[in-house]
N, C-alpha and C positions, 0 to 999 in steps of 0.2 A: 638969437635963439631960434631954434627950429620948431614951429608949432606942431609939426608931425610927431615929435617926441612926447608931447603931452597927451595926444589922443590915443596913442598905442596902448598905454597901461589901462585906459578905460575900456577899450575893446577886448583886451587880452585878459584882464583880471576881473573888472567890475561887472561887465555884462554876463559872463558865465556864472559868476557868483550870484547875481541877482536872479538869473534864470533858475538856478538850483534852489534858491530860497523860495521862489514862487511855486515851483513844482512840488517841493516838500510841503509847503503850507497847504496847497490844494489837496495833496494826498492825505494829510493829517485831518483836514476838515472832512473829507469824504469818508475816511475810516470812522471818525468820531460820530458823524451823522448816522452811519449804519449801526454803530454801537448804541446810540441813543434810541434808534428805532427798535432794536432788539430789547433794550431795557423797557421801553414803553409796552412792547408786546408781552414781556414777562410780567410786568405789573398788572396789565389787563387780565392775563390768565390767572394770576394770584387773586385778583379782586373777584373774578367770576367764580373761582373755586371757593373763596370765602363766603360769597353770597349764597352759593348752593348749600354749604355747610350750615350757615345761619338759618336758611329756610328749613332744612331738615331738623335743626334743633327746635325751631319755632313749632313745626308740625308735631314733633315729639312732645313738647311741653303742652301743646293744645290737647293732644290725645290723653296725656296724663291728667290734665285738668278735667276732661270729660269723664274719665274713669273715676276720679276722686268724687266728682259730683254724683255719679250714679251710685257709688258705694255709700256716700253720705245719705242719699235718698233712700236706699234700701235698708240701711242700718240705723237711721234716725228714729229715736223713740217718738218724735212728734211727726205725724204724717201730714204732709202738705196737700 
């Protein structure tokens, strides 16, 4: 048997196939990392927006509480 015959399929078929798989895997990992970074940025933006809205609601409720307290003080039959 000629040992040259066994090495040729490896270099002609397996090596290019492995190279293609390695490049495709690297490309997918690179794309997925960028997508994950985009997702993290979107979540951070949503969290910041939600925090701003909650702060606005807290301020509004605080203002309503102060207004109710002033109205109660002005309309209360018992003066403090």
